[in-house]
N, C-alpha and C positions, 0 to 999 in steps of 0.2 A: 788701306787700299787706295790706289790712285784713282781719282775721280775720272769718269769717262765723259768726254764731250759728246753727248748724244746728238746734238743738233748737227755736228759735222760728221760724226762717225756713223750715225744711223739715219739715213734720209727718212722722213716720216711726215705724215699729214694728220697726226693724232695729237699735236701740241705737246710732244714729249718734253720739250725744253722747259715747259711751265708746270709740269706735273711731277712734283717731288716724290710723291708716293710711288708712282710708276717707275720713276728713275731708280729709286732704292731697290725696288723689286727686281728690275732688270740688271742693276749692278751686281746683285747676288747671283743671277742666272747666267749672265753673259760669259764670265770666265769659264764656267763649266761647259757651255756650248763650244767655246774655242778649244778646250781640252778634248771634247768629244770629236770635234772636226779633225784635230791633229791625229787623234788615235784611230778613228774609224772612217774618216773622209778618204779621198783618193790617195792611194798609196804611191809614194815616190815622186810626187809632182808639186809638193807644197811650196817649193821655193822658185817655181818656174812662172814666167810671165805668160798669161793666157789671154787671148782676145775675147773678152766677155761682154755680155750685155747686162747693164745694171739699171734698175728702175730708180730714178731720183725724184719722180713725181708722177701723178696719175694722168697728167695731160698728154697730148699727142707728142710733144717734144721730149718729155721727160721719162716716159715709161721704158724707153730703150736707148740708153746712152752706151755707146761702144767704146772700148779701150783696153789696153794691156794691164792686167791685174794679177798679182799673186793671190791665189785663192784665199789664204787666211786673212788677207787684207780686204776681201770683197765686202762691200757695204750692204749688209743684209738689212734692208729697210722695212718699215712698217707702213703699209698703205691700205686705206679704205677707198673704194670707188666713191665718187662724189655723191652726196646725199640727194635723194629724190624728194623734192618738196611735197609735203602732204601725202607721202606714200601711205597706203592703207593695206591692211592684211588681205592677201590675195586668195586665200583658200581656208576651208575648215569652218568650224562653228562660229568664229568671230569675223567672218568675211566682211570686209568693208570698214571695220573699226581701225583707228590709228595703230601703226606698228609700234613696237616697244623700243625705247632707247635704253632701258635697263632690263635686267633679267627678272621676270616675274618669280616671286618666291616659290610658287607651286611647280614651276618648270625648271628650277635650278639644277636639279639632279640630272634630268634627261638632257638638258642643253649641254651641261658639262660633259656628259658621257659622249655625246655626238662630237663635240669639239676635240676631246681627247682621242677618240677613235680616228678622226680625220688627221689630227696632228701626229699620231703615231705612225701613219703611213709615210710621212715626209722623210724623217731621218732613216726610216727602214730602208727605203730604196737607195739612199746614199750608201748605207752599209752593205746592201746586196751587191753594189757595183764597185766597191772600193778597189778591187784588183784589176778591173777591166783595162785601165790605162796601160798596163804592162803588156797587153796583146792588141793594141789598137791597130786597125787596118790602114789608118792614115792620120796625118795631123788634123785634117778637117774633122774626122770622126772623133778624134781625141778632144778637140775643142768642144764639139757638141755634147759629148759625155759630161765634160766639166760644166757646161752651161746648164745642163739638166741638174747636175748635182748641186750647184750653188743656188739654183732657184728652188729646189726642194728644201734646201736649208732656209731660204727666205720664207717659204710657206710654213715651215716649222715656227719661225719667228712670228708669223701672222697669227697662228693658233695660240702661241705662248702669250702674245700680247692680250688676246681676248681672255685667257685664263687669269692673267695677272690683273687686268684692268677691271674685270667684272665678277670674279669668283673668290676674291679674298684669299684667306689662308689655304682653303681647299684647292683653289686654282694654282697657287704657288707650289703646293705639294705635287699636284698632277704635272706641272711643267717640269719639276725635277725628275719625275718618273719617266718622262718622255726621253730623257737622256740615259736612263738606267736600263730600260728594256733594250735588248739587241736582237737584230734579225738572226734567226737560226739558233738562238741560245736555248739550251736545254732547260736552264733554270728560270730564265726570265725573257721568254720570246716576245716578239711583236704581237699585237692583238689579233691581226687577221692572217690567216694561213698563207695566202699568196705572198705576203711580205716576209715570210721566212723561207721561201724557195731560193736556193742559191742561183745567182746569175753569173756563171763562170765563163760564158762565151758571148760573142757579139751578136750571134743570131738570136739568142735569148734576150739580149738587151733590146734589139729592134722589136722583138715580139712584145716585150714588156712595155716599151714606150708606145707601141701601137695599141695593144689591147688593155693593159693595166692602167696606163695613164688615161686612156679613154674612159675607163670606169671612173677614174678620178674626176674627169670632166663632168660626168653625169651626177656624181655625188656632190660636186661643187654647185652644179646647176640646181639641184634639189635644195641645198642649203642657201643658195642665192635668193631663193623664194621665201626664206624664213621670215617670220614676223619679228624676230629679234634683229633689229636693223643693223647693228654693228657686225654681226655675223654675216648677214646678207651682203653688206657692202664689201667686207673683206673677201668673200668668195667671188664676188663679181670681178674684183681686180685680179685675183689669182687666176681666173679663167683666161686672161689675156696672156699669161705666161704659159699656161698648160698647153696652149695651141702649138707652141714650138716643140714641146716634148712629143706630141703626137706626130708632128711633121717629121721629126727625126726617125720615128718608127716607120711611118709610111714610106718615106723616101729611102730609108735604109733597106727595107724589104724589097722595094722596087728595084734598087741597085743590085741586090742579090739575084733577083729574078732575071734582070737584064744580062748580068754576067753569065748566068747559067744558060740562057737561051742563045746567047752569042756563041758559047762553046758548043751547044747542041747543034747549031747551024754549021759551025766550022767542022765538027766531027761527023755530022750527019747521023746522029744517034740520040736516043733518049734513054739509053741503057744506063741505069744508076751506077753499075760497077765501072763502066768506061768513064763516066763523068767524074766519078770519085778519083780515078787515076789521074784525071785532068785537073783535079784540085778545085772543083766547084760543088755547090750544094744542089744535089738532084732534087727535082720537084716533089717526088713522093716524100722525101725527108723533110722538105719545107712544109708539106701538108701535115706531117705528124707534129711538127713544132706548133703549127697553128692549132691543131687539135688540143695540144697540151695547154697552151697559154690561154686560148679562148675559154676552154672548159674550166680552167682554174678561176677565171674572172667571173663565171656565172654565179658562183657562190657568194661573191662579194656583195651582191645585191640582196642577199638574205632569202628567206623562205618565201615561196609563192604567196602563201597565206600567212599574214603576220599581224598579230594584235598590237605589237609595238609600233609598226608602221601606221596602223589605223589610228592609234592614239596620237602619234606625232602629227599626223595629217589633221585630225579633228581639232587638235590644240593649236594648229598654225605654226608648229615648230619646224617641220621639214616637209616640203611640198614635192611636187612633181616637176621635172625639167620643163622650162618654158610653159608655165601654168596657163598662160593666156591662150594657148592652143586648144585647151579643153573647154567644152561648153559648160559643163557643170562643175563649179569650183567648190561646191559644198559636199556633193556626192553622199548625202546622208541616207537617201532611200533608194539608191540605185545599185544594181548588181551586174556582174558579167560572168561569163563561163570560162572556166579553166580546165585544161586537160590534166587529169591525174591518173596514176596507175590504179587499176582495180584489183580485186582479190583473185581474179582468174588469170592473171598474166596479160591482161589487155589494158585498154584505155577507156576511161569514161569521162563525161563532162560533168563538172561540179559548179553549181551556181554559188558565187562568192560576192559578198558586199564589196563594192568598189574600193572603199576605204581599206579593207583588209587585203586588197590585191594591188596596192600601190607599188610594192616591190617589183611585181611582175610587169606592171606598166612601164616602170623605169627600165627594167631589163630589156623589154621589147624595143624601147626607143634606142637603147645602146646597141642591140643587135643590128637594127636597121642602119645605124651609123657605121658600125664595123663593116658592113657589106660594101660601103662605098669604095674603100681602099681595095678590097678583094676584087671588085669589078675592074678597077684600074689595073691590077696585077694580071688578071685574066686577059684583059685587052692586049697587054704586051705579048703574052704567050700566043694568043690567037693571031696577032699581027705577024708574028714570026713564023706562023704556019704550023704550029704544033697542037696536037689534040690532047690537051691536059687542062683541067679546070680546078683551081683551088676553091674549096668550099668551107664554109663555117660549119662545124659540127652542130648537131641538135642541142638545144638547151637542156635536154634530158641526160646528155652524155656526161658520165664521170662526175656525178653530183654527190656532194657530201652533206648538203643542207637542203631542206625543203621536201616537197612531195616526191621527188625523184631520187632522193638520197638512198644509196645502196642498191638501186636498180641497175642491173647489168644490161646495157643497151649499146648498140653500135654507134659510131659517130653520126649515122643517118637517123638514129633514134629508134631503131628496131630492137625488140627484146631478143636476148639470147641467154643461154644458160651461163651460170657463173663459170663452169668448167670451160666452156667455149670462149667466154670473154678472156679468161686468163691465157688460154691457148693462143688466141689471136692478138694478145696484148701488143706485140711488136708491130703488128699491122696497123694498129690504131694510134699508137703513141711512140715517141722516140725510144729506141732500144739502147742498151748500154753500148752496142757497136756504133749506133748513130751518134751518140754523144761523144764517144771517143774519136770518131772521125771529125766531127765539127771541132772538137778541141784541138785536133792535129792541124787544123787550118789556122789556128789563132797564133800567128806570128807577127810580132810588132813591126810596123812600117812607119818610119818617122821622117823620111825625106820629103820636103815640101812638094806637093803635087803627085806623089806616087801613091798607088793603092795596092792593097793585098790582092792576090790573084783570084780570090773568090768573090770579089765585089767590084762593080763598075764605079767609075768616077761619078760624082754628083753632076747635075746639069749646071749648077751655078754655085758660086761661093757665098760666104756670109757677108751681109751688108754691102753687096755689090763689089766685094774684093775678089781677086782671081782665085781659082781653086788651088794654085800653087803658093798662095800666101802662107807665111810662116805663122799659123794660128796659135801654135804653142812654141815658145822659144825654149829649147831644151839645153841651151848653153849655160 
C-alpha cells in the first residue's frame, strides 16, 4: 500500500507526523473512508471544483481557508482546540480535580459509546443528503450543501481520531463500523432515529440544518465540558464549524419565508391553494415541517428522567452546556419539578433529582435557542403585514422516548384521543400531498446568481464574494 503523507494530506495539531501507531491505524481506515465518500457522498459532483472552507489550523487565520477544491481531495483535518492550562473538572463528584488526559479504565465503555454515538451522526447526515445536489435551488445553496457535507466528514474524522488514539483495538473496530452502518438501512441503520429520516427536498434540508444541527451544537457543548480533555477539546473546535450549518438552516428558512410573503403581498392573499399555484411554500405548510423536524429532535436528548445521564454527570463524563452558567456544579442533593402525564389523562408535577433531569435541562436550553430564529421569521411576516405566527410545538408532541412517549397530544401540548390525533394528523404534520408539492418545487437551478422560484436570494455571498459568483464549477 502506498504510504500516505499525513502532514501534507491531513492538517492536524495532534502530532500525527510523529505518531507511527496512529498513522498505521489511519492508513488502514482512510481508504475505506474515501470509498464510503465516493459511494455515499454527494451524488454527481465528485469531479467538480467547489468553493470550500477548509480548516488548516485552530488559530484565527487557519480555521477558515477558502479555495476551489474537488470534494474527494478535501483535506479532512484533525484538530483539537488549544489546551487550557490547569483545566479542572467542572461538574460532578470530582469537581475541581484535574481533568483526564487518558481514558480512565472504569469509564472506558461509556466514553466509547458516547464518541461512537456522536461519530455515527456525522456520516449519517452526508448519506441523508447525498442526492440533494441534483435539485439545488442555486449554485450558492449547492456550495453550502457541500460545505456542510465535507465538514460532517471532518467531524467523523475527529471522532475516529479519538477512537484510534485512545481506545485500542475496540476503538478501531468501532471506527470501521461507523462506515458500515448506513442511514435508512433496514439491516444496519444509523444509531439515532432522526438520522435515518430521508432528506429528499431542500425544505427538509434547511429544517435539518436549523433544528437537527442545533441539537448537534448542544450535544457538542455537553461533551465540550467533559473531564476527558481530548474529547472536550475536539468538541470545542467542532463547534466553530457547526455554527455555519445552523446559519445555512436559519437563513435558508428565512429566504423561504421572504419569498412567500413577497408573493402574498403581490397576490394580496394568504390562501395556500393560490400560493401553491404561484410556486411558493405557504406558511401553514412551513409550520407542519417545523412541527415534524422539531419534534423529531426532541427525542435526541433522551428521556426526561435518565439514570445514564445522572451517572455521566456524576462521573464528570458528559456535562450540561455552558456549565458555568449553573450555580450548583455538583447537584448531588438538589431536585426540580418536571411535568409528566398522570394516570387520569392529565398532568402532574414530579420531583426529580437534578442529576437525573440533566437531559431535560439540556433540552430546555435547546428549545430556548430554537426560538431565536423563529422570532426572526415571525418578525419578517409581521413586518409584511400578515397575521401568521410560526410556533415551536410542545416538547410533549410526537414523542417516542421519555415520559411523553406514546401520548397523543396536539402541537400545543393538549391531550386528545388517539382516534382524533390520527384524524387530524395532516393538520399537524406534512401530509403526502404536502410532501409531493414540495418535491414538485425541487428543480435544479445552476446559472450563477439565479434562484429557484420558491426561495429568495441571500442577503450576501460567501466570504464577501458576490451572490452570482460561480461557487461550483460544473464544467
